[in-house]
N, C-alpha and C positions, 0 to 999 in steps of 0.2 A: 817249907813250902816252895815249891816250884816257882820261878818267876820266870816271865814268857817275854821275849823279843818281839818287838810289834809286828815282825813279818812272821813269826809263829802264829800268831794272834790273828793275822791278816789271813792266812791259810785256813786257822781254823772255823773261823766267819764265813769265808766264802763256802769252806764245807755245808756248813749248817745251813746257809742261805741258798746254797743250791739243792741241798738236798728238800728244803722244804717247798721251794718255788719247784723241784720238779716232780714232787706228789699232788701237790696242788694243780698243778697244771693235769696232772694225770685225772683228777676226779671232775674236772670244770665240769660245767653243766650238769651234774647229780642230782637228783633233786634233792631238796632239805639245807642245800647250803645258804639258800636265802631269807630263812627262817632267823626272825628276830630272838634271841636269847633274855637279855635284859638291857640295861643300860651298866657300860666296861667304866673301866676309873676312869678314862679321860672325858665320858661324858657325851662320847658318841657311840649307838648302837652296837650293840656285838652281835653279830651274824654265826649260825652254826659255821661257817667257812673260816672265820675270824678264830673262833673256837681252836679250829681242828689246827690252822696256821701255828697259831699260839702252844697249843699241846707239843707238837710235833717239837717246834724250836726249841722250847724249855726242857725236854726230852733230851734232846742230844745234844745241848749245853750243860747240863747233869752228867752224861754220858762223856765230855770231855775233863771233866772235873777240874774248869776254870773255879777257882775259889771267888765268886762272883754275886753282886747285888745285881738282879734284872729289873731294869722299870721297862714294864710293857705298856701298850696300848691298853688291853683287856683286862688284867688281873692287879695292876700298878705296881706294889713292891713286893720281890718276892727273893729274899735272902738263902741262895745255895747251901752256903755255910755259915757260920755262928761269926764266924772275923771275917769278913772279903777282902778281898784284897785287890778287887776291879770292880767297875759299876761294869754292865751292859743295856743300855739305851733300845730298845726293838720293837719295832711295827712290824706286827709280824703276815700283816695284808693290808698294805696302805692303796686303797682302791677298791676297796671292799665290794662298792658299787657297783663298780664296771666289771669286777669278777665275777657277780654272782648273775648280771644282765651278759653275759658273754661278749663284754667288750672290752677287747685282748690290751688293757694298758693297765697292770697293777704290779707290786712289788712287794719282796719280800726285804728288810730295811733293820741293818744289827750294826750297831758300834761301841767301841770299851776304852772307858778312862782310866788311870788310876782311882781307886777308892779313895785316898786323900789328899786327891787333885779332881774333884769329879765337874769339871768343867770343860765345856765346846772347846778351850783353847785348846787342853790338855789331850782328848783323842790322841787314843794309839793307834786303831787301826778301825777300818767297816766294813762293809760289802751290801750292795744293794743287787738284791737278784731280780732280775726282768724277767717273771714269769712265762709269758706269752712269747718274748724273741729270745728267749735261751742264752740271754747274754748275763755276765754277774761284772759290775765294777766296782772296784775294791780298791781304798787306798791303805799304807802303813804310812811313817811317821813322816814323809819326806815324800813318798812316790803316789803314781793311781796307776790300777790297770784294767785293761779289760779280759775278762778270762783270763787272766795269770799272764796273759801280754803285760808287757809295759807300756803304757800307753805314754806319749808326747804330746798331744794338743792337737786340735785341727786346724785352729787359728780360720774357722769358715765363722759365716755368721750368715745365719739362713733365714731371717728375716721374722721368726716366730715370737710373740710377744707373751706370755703367761700373765695374768691379772688375776688376784684373789681381792675383794673391796667391798664392802656393805656401805660405799658411801656412793651412790646415783652421779655426783658432781665429778669424781673421779672420771669417768667414763666420757666427758665434754673436752675436759683436758686431754685425752689421750687420744681424742679423734683428733685434736688440735695438733698432738706432739707427730701424731702419723702422716699431717698433713705437709708438717714441716719437714717427715724425715721417712720420706716415701720407699717404699720397699718392705716396710712392718707392717703384718696380721695380728691379729691378736686370737689366740690359741687358749683354749681353757680344756685341758684333758685330763684331770680329775684323779691325778693322784700326786700329791705334791713330791714327795723323794725323786718318784724319775722325772718329772718336769724340772725340779732343781737339778739332779746329775745331769740330764740332757744338756743344762747350760755348760757343763764343765766336759762334755764331751761336742758341743759348738751346736748342738742339734737345736738349742733353743736360745736367744739371743737374748730373752730379758726374764726374769723370773722376780714379780713382786706381788705381794701381802701383807696388809694394813689391817688385817679385820680383827687380828688378838684373839682368833682363835687358833693359831700353828701352837703345836707341843713341840718340845723339847723331843720326842719320839720318831716325831714326824720328819723331821728333818738333819736331825746332829749328824747324821753319816753321808747323804748327799751333800748338806754345806759342807760340810769337811773335803767333800773329794771335787766340790767345785775351787774350793781355797789352794788345794793341792795340785788343782791343775791351772794354778796360777791365775781364777779368775777373782771376781773381788766379789764378799758378801758383807755387806751391810745392814743398818737400816734405816729408815725413812729419815734420818736425819742427816746420813753419812757416816755414822759411827760404826765403827768393825764392832760386829755381834760377839758377845760371849752371854752364854747361860751355863745353869747349872745342870747336873744329869743324874743324881743320886735321888731323885723323885719325879712327879710329873710337873713339870711346870708351861704356861702358856708363854709366846713369844711373841709382842705388839707390832711387831710388823720385822719385814725380811726383803731386800731385795740383792739379786746378784745377777751379775751380766759381765761384759768386761768392762773394765775403769773405766775407760772413756765415754762410753754407754750409760753407765750407769750415773758417773757425775752427769753429765748432759741431759738425763732425764729427771734427776731430782732438782736440777738448778731450773728445770724447765716445771718441776712441779710449783716449787718455791713462789717463780716469777709468780704464779697465778694463786697464789696462798694458802695454797693446800698442804695439811699435816697430817692427813688421815682424818 
């Protein structure tokens, strides 16, 4: 059975993500895309738009003949062959509420790892397609790209902090932090894969989620992009994250940004006795 190097896998995922994004961009605004069909494998609502994006992505991956297990937001687990050699985690439409509302912030996200090492730390390649901005962000084992052009990092700090939390007390602490570190502003944009990827692009300064509702399919590709762009990805305790990819799993917390900013922010939370 054919083996694939990480850059070949990256190019395949870029092509798949790009084709799905292009189709979804073309049909955006069509009638019926907002219809709720069921509760998907992840526990979220599956809309007609989600179903369409997932069906296209799965068909394209079948065509590529990668011997893989697909773990996806809507269906759950799908083996393309009897003995998979890879596992592909996929969110076929992240930010689906944005998408059906014609808020231009939604993405297709895919990442691939060896089946015998189904962990975030073992990811070989991935791609995140920004539907409305016509950009595709991708990575292999040690490099990142924007639209197949190698990306070296911007070094910028744009001052945006993205936060997802179910604890109202957090926002009082965040307000104090932003008073001590002026120039930062809160943004919640509605697509975790894009918001997290934007950390690696220098467009978002800090991404924070302690809801316990993040799933591996939501952030595997984006978090790996951030790590390879030389930014920090940890949990609320400051420990490096790792998680399984061979089924749907939840992630308790995730924090990403420049290492010095992440450390400063987490130490600020500890000062106030906050632990999620």
